[in-house]
N, C-alpha and C positions, 0 to 999 in steps of 0.2 A: 238726169243726165248729170248733177252735181255729185249726185251717188258712185254710178259706173268714175267718173275723173278722180274719185274719192279712191277706191279702188287702185286704177292704174296709177294717182300717186304715190302709193303707200304697198309696194310690193311685197317688201317682208313681212309688214303685220296680214295684208291678205293670205299669204301662203303660209304663216303660223294660224291663222285663224281657218284655213281650209283645213289645214292638218289635224287641229285641234277638233272641228267638227267632225270628220272620218274615225277617229280614234272613239270618240261618245257614242259613235253609231255604230261600229263595229261592236265595241261592249256591249250597247243595249240590245245590239243585234243575237250576240251571244246567250247574255242573260235571258232574254225572252224565249229562244231556244231552248234552253235549261228547265222553262217551266212549260214547254210542251207547245209555245208559238210557232208557227211556220212563218218564218221570214223569205218575204221575196225580197231576192240582189238587190242593192242598192250604190249609186256612188252619188245619192242625192244628200239632202239635209233633211230628210224625214225616210221612216219605215214602213212599208206596208206589211201587215203581221194580223195572224187570226190564231184561235185558239178551236179546236172542237172543243173546249169545253163551258163555252161561253159564249154566247151572240156577240156579235160585234157592237149590237145596239147595247145590249146589258150592260157590258164592259165600260162602253163613250158613258152610259148614265151614272152605272157606281162612281167609276173617275170622277166625274163633274162634279158629283153631289160631296165630293171630298175638295172640291176644288183644282182639280188638276183637268187640265182640258186637251183630248185628241181629237180627231177629226174622224165622223163616221159618216156613210154613204147608203142611202136606201135603196140604191140600184138592185137589182136581183142579182147580176152575177158577184158582186160586190161585198153584199149587206153584211159578210161576217168580219169583213177585216174593216182595219182601221187604220188612218195613214197616222202619224207617231211625228210631229217634227223634234228634231234632234235641239236639245238646250245644251246648259253646262252639265259638268256630270255631278253634282250635286242637284240638278232636275231632276236628270234622268234617276239618280238613284231614287229619290222621293216618289216619280212614277213607276221604277218599277217596285219598289216597297210598297205602295198602293195596289200596283196590280196582282201581287203576291198574295197580299192580306184578301183580296176578292177573290180571288179563286181557293182561298183555303174554305170561305163561307161554303 
């Protein structure tokens, strides 16, 4: 409740934060598409994406080894996808740089 009240009491901050997340989400989605990812449409604070060149679990483990955490699901229908939470632009750039390096292997 306290978080909800905080959000409601600071509408300008909340709106600015939502805009930043949306901008970083669109930026990240575009960069992933440029790397050959299929990115599901999203209006949330995360992306759901896959790349035919690398299995979802393989990407997850390679990023984890570099200290970058994304979410992988082992359910058959979505095992090739990963859930990527949107962070700051700097965090997303680190994620994108590491992902690009992994794909080049």
